[in-house]
Every structure is written in structure tokens, then in C-alpha cells.
C-alpha positions as CSV (number, residue, x, y, z in Angstrom):
1,X,11.4,-29.3,18.7
2,X,13.3,-30.4,15.5
3,X,9.9,-30.9,13.8
4,X,8.9,-27.3,14.5
5,X,12.3,-26.1,13.2
6,X,12.0,-28.1,10.0
7,X,8.5,-26.8,9.4
8,X,9.8,-23.2,10.0
9,X,12.6,-23.7,7.4
10,X,10.1,-25.3,5.0
11,X,7.8,-22.3,5.4
12,X,10.6,-19.8,4.7
13,X,11.7,-21.9,1.6
14,X,8.2,-21.9,0.2
15,X,7.6,-18.2,0.7
16,X,11.0,-17.3,-0.7
17,X,10.2,-19.2,-3.9
18,X,7.2,-17.0,-4.4
19,X,9.3,-13.9,-5.2
20,X,11.8,-14.3,-8.0
21,X,13.8,-11.5,-9.4
22,X,13.3,-13.0,-12.9
23,X,9.6,-12.1,-12.6
24,X,10.5,-8.4,-12.5
25,X,13.3,-8.3,-15.2
26,X,13.1,-5.5,-17.7
27,X,14.9,-5.3,-21.0
28,X,18.7,-5.1,-20.4
29,X,20.2,-1.6,-20.8
30,X,23.7,-0.5,-21.8
31,X,25.3,2.2,-19.6
32,X,28.5,3.9,-20.9
33,X,31.2,4.2,-18.3
34,X,34.8,5.5,-18.5
35,X,36.0,1.9,-18.8
36,X,33.5,1.0,-21.5
37,X,29.9,-0.2,-21.9
38,X,28.2,-2.1,-19.0
39,X,25.1,-4.2,-19.8
40,X,22.7,-4.0,-16.9
41,X,19.8,-6.2,-15.9
42,X,17.4,-3.8,-14.2
43,X,14.2,-4.8,-12.4
44,X,11.2,-2.7,-11.4
45,X,11.7,1.0,-10.6
46,X,10.7,0.3,-7.0
47,X,13.4,-2.4,-6.6
48,X,17.0,-1.5,-7.3
49,X,18.8,-3.9,-4.9
50,X,18.5,-6.7,-7.5
51,X,20.0,-4.5,-10.4
52,X,23.2,-6.1,-11.6
53,X,25.7,-6.2,-14.4
54,X,25.4,-9.0,-16.9
55,X,28.4,-7.8,-19.0
56,X,31.3,-5.6,-18.0
57,X,34.2,-4.4,-20.2
58,X,37.7,-5.8,-19.8
59,X,39.5,-4.2,-16.8
60,X,36.3,-3.8,-14.8
61,X,35.2,-6.0,-11.9
62,X,31.7,-7.4,-11.7
63,X,31.3,-5.5,-8.4
64,X,32.1,-2.2,-10.2
65,X,29.6,-3.1,-12.9
66,X,27.0,-3.9,-10.3
67,X,27.5,-0.5,-8.7
68,X,27.1,1.2,-12.0
69,X,23.9,-0.7,-12.6
70,X,22.5,0.1,-9.2
71,X,23.2,3.7,-9.9
72,X,21.4,3.5,-13.2
73,X,18.4,1.9,-11.5
74,X,18.4,4.7,-8.9
75,X,18.6,7.3,-11.8
76,X,15.7,5.7,-13.5
77,X,13.7,5.4,-10.3
78,X,14.2,9.1,-9.7
79,X,13.0,10.1,-13.1
């Protein structure tokens, strides 16, 4: 049984290595927010879940920056 479990984990690991967000990166964009500019790493227009902040202004959390970047990805996806 443990051999099957190991093979299952190995299969998942191999398949997950096939899809890397880095393969879908676009040129970073800067989004102006009330707290200052946020530099966003966006990915394909079909995939906004990976969109994230790579630089946030002082006084902003990374989570806030990520939310701004996901919103920008959604905006670009809709256009």
C-alpha cells in the first residue's frame, strides 16, 4: 500500500512541475492606488489567480497589493 501511495505522490509532483506560473509571466505593470504605485506581476489574461504584487508602497500590506493586482488582471481580462 505504501508503494502505491508513494507512486501517487510522485505522479502529482511530476505533473505539478509541468505547469509553472513563470512560464506565463507578462511584463510587470504599475497600478496607481490611493497609497501609491503597486508593481504587479500579471500572467495570462485567462489566469488571474496567480497575479501578485512584486512591490508595494510603504504602509500597504502585500495582501492589499495582491488584491489590487488581481483586480487589475480582472480588468485586463475583461477588456
